[in-house]
C-alpha positions in Angstrom: 11.3 -8.9 22.3 13.1 -7.1 25.1 14.8 -3.8 24.2 18.1 -3.1 26.1 18.0 0.0 28.3 19.5 3.2 27.2 22.9 4.1 28.5 23.1 6.1 31.7 23.8 9.7 30.9 22.9 13.0 32.6 20.1 15.1 31.2 20.5 18.8 30.6 18.3 21.0 32.8 15.0 22.1 31.3 14.8 25.5 29.7 12.8 28.4 31.3 12.8 30.2 34.6 12.8 28.0 37.7 12.1 28.7 41.3 14.4 27.2 43.9 15.3 27.7 47.5 18.8 28.3 48.7 20.1 29.5 52.1 16.6 30.0 53.2 15.6 32.4 50.4 13.5 31.7 47.3 15.1 32.7 44.1 13.9 32.7 40.5 16.2 31.7 37.6 18.2 28.8 36.4 19.2 26.8 39.4 23.0 26.5 39.8 24.4 23.0 39.1 26.0 20.8 41.7 29.7 20.4 41.1 29.9 17.1 43.0 30.3 14.1 40.7 27.3 11.9 40.5 27.6 8.1 40.2 24.6 6.1 39.2 23.9 2.4 38.8 21.0 0.1 38.1 20.3 -3.7 37.9 17.3 -5.2 36.1 15.9 -8.7 35.8 12.9 -9.6 33.6 11.2 -12.9 32.7 8.6 -13.4 30.1 6.7 -16.5 28.9 4.7 -16.1 25.6 2.5 -18.9 24.2 3.2 -19.4 20.5 0.4 -20.1 18.0 3.0 -21.8 15.8 6.3 -23.3 16.7 7.7 -22.6 13.2 9.4 -19.3 14.0 10.6 -20.2 17.5 10.8 -24.0 17.6 8.8 -24.1 20.7 5.1 -23.8 21.7 6.0 -21.4 24.7 8.7 -18.9 24.2 10.6 -18.1 27.4 12.9 -15.1 27.6 15.0 -13.9 30.4 16.6 -10.5 30.4 19.3 -9.3 32.7 20.5 -5.7 32.6 23.0 -3.6 34.4 24.2 -0.1 34.0 26.7 2.2 35.5 27.2 5.9 34.9 29.0 9.0 36.1 28.4 12.6 35.4 30.1 15.9 36.2 29.0 19.5 35.9 31.7 22.1 35.1 31.7 25.8 36.0 31.4 26.7 32.3 27.9 25.1 32.2 29.2 21.9 30.6 27.7 18.5 31.6 29.9 15.5 30.9 28.4 12.1 31.2 29.9 8.6 30.8 27.7 5.5 30.9 28.2 1.8 30.5 25.2 -0.6 29.8 25.1 -4.4 29.6 22.2 -6.6 28.7 22.0 -10.4 28.5 19.0 -12.1 26.8 18.5 -15.8 27.2 15.7 -17.6 25.4 14.6 -21.2 24.7 14.0 -20.5 21.0 15.7 -23.1 18.9 15.7 -20.7 16.0 17.9 -18.1 17.7 21.3 -18.0 16.2 22.9 -16.4 19.2 21.8 -17.6 22.6 22.4 -16.1 25.0 22.7 -12.7 23.3 24.9 -10.2 25.1 24.9 -6.5 24.2 27.2 -3.8 25.8 27.4 -0.2 25.0 29.6 2.7 26.2 28.4 6.2 25.7 30.0 9.6 26.3 27.9 12.7 26.3 29.0 16.4 26.5 26.3 19.0 26.8 27.2 22.7 26.7 24.7 25.6 27.4 25.1 28.4 24.9 22.6 30.9 26.4 20.9 30.1 29.7 23.3 28.6 32.2 26.4 29.5 30.3 29.6 30.7 31.9 31.4 30.5 35.3 30.0 33.8 36.5 26.5 32.4 36.5 27.2 28.9 37.7 29.4 29.9 40.6 27.2 32.7 41.9 26.1 30.8 45.0 29.7 30.0 45.8 30.6 33.7 45.7 27.5 34.5 47.8 28.5 31.9 50.4 32.1 33.2 50.6 30.7 36.8 51.0 28.3 35.6 53.7 31.2 33.9 55.5 33.3 37.1 55.3 30.4 39.1 56.7 30.0 36.6 59.5 33.7 36.8 60.3 33.6 40.6 60.4 30.5 40.7 62.6 32.2 38.3 65.0 35.3 40.4 65.1 33.3 43.5 65.7 31.5 41.8 68.6 34.8 40.7 70.1 36.3 44.2 69.7 33.2 45.7 71.3 33.3 43.3 74.2 37.0 43.7 74.8 36.7 47.5 74.7 33.8 47.3 77.2 36.0 45.2 79.5 38.9 47.6 79.2 36.6 50.5 80.1 35.4 48.6 83.1 38.9 47.9 84.1 40.0 51.5 84.0 36.9 52.5 85.9 38.0 50.0 88.5 41.5 51.6 88.6 39.9 55.0 89.1 37.6 53.8 91.9 40.7 52.2 93.6 42.6 55.5 93.3 39.5 57.3 94.7 39.5 54.9 97.8 43.2 55.7 98.3 42.6 59.5 98.1 39.7 59.3 100.5 41.7 57.3 103.0 44.6 59.7 102.8 42.2 62.6 103.3 40.6 60.9 106.3 44.1 60.3 107.8 45.0 64.0 107.3 41.7 65.0 109.0 42.5 62.7 112.0 46.0 64.3 112.3 44.3 67.7 112.2 42.0 66.7 115.0 44.9 65.6 117.2 46.7 68.9 116.5 43.6 70.9 117.3 43.1 69.1 120.6 46.7 69.8 121.7 46.3 73.5 120.7 43.0 73.7 122.7 44.7 72.2 125.7 47.4 74.9 125.7 44.8 77.6 125.0 46.0 78.6 121.5 42.9 77.4 119.6 39.2 77.7 120.2 37.3 74.5 121.2 35.0 74.9 118.2 37.8 73.9 115.9 37.9 70.4 117.6 34.2 70.0 116.9 34.7 71.1 113.3 37.6 68.6 112.8 35.4 65.8 114.3 32.7 66.7 111.8 35.2 66.6 109.0 36.3 63.1 110.2 32.7 61.8 110.1 32.3 63.2 106.6 35.6 61.6 105.6 34.6 58.2 107.0 31.4 58.4 105.0 33.3 59.3 101.8 35.7 56.3 102.4 32.7 54.0 102.9 31.1 55.2 99.7 34.3 54.9 97.7 34.9 51.3 99.0 31.3 50.4 98.1 31.8 51.7 94.5 35.0 49.8 94.3 33.4 46.5 95.3 30.5 47.1 92.9 32.9 47.7 90.0 34.9 44.6 90.9 31.6 42.5 90.8 30.6 44.0 87.4 34.1 43.4 85.9 34.1 39.8 87.1 30.6 39.1 85.8 31.4 40.6 82.3 34.7 38.8 82.2 33.1 35.4 83.0 30.4 36.0 80.3 33.2 36.7 77.8 35.1 33.5 78.7 31.9 31.4 78.4 
């Protein structure tokens, strides 16, 4: 005879230490349960033909039985370590036996199972540890990202103020060059009237050459700083 399948229920985790992998790390201990509800279902069909030595018990020389089974179950793990399972099983047996008082025979069963860990796997602190670890990891990632943003913005600000200082340096060098050029013109006039030695004109011309060189250096530094600032800013936006 066919036996109807057992009702669909969740099985409690086996006792003892387990090794499992989570977040790329291997850990030893009772694996944390999944808190997503699990829905299970199954369908079965069986056919059996059995020759009979005597037709007295079955009323036929060949006993034919057909079994149809179906099952549906749902289970849910709770943070306390409780496993709740609900299962529904149906079976239908059809036979050609003339002696069977009920044909076809239908059997249905509904089962509710509640399993609670008392020692290993008991309590929310143990079962939600991976959730707390994930939350802490997310907070650490957020803080690292904020630190990177602050560092990058601070570096951009430093580059900006360096650019301001280089720009001011260009202005100062140009003003100094203009003052030296005015001094040269004054020295030339004084040399013409005989109130100043000609050497002072040569000295002023040397100072103008040095001032032009200083302006060129300051403008080059300004352009270099502008390029660095643009490159860093473009990298930050991307």
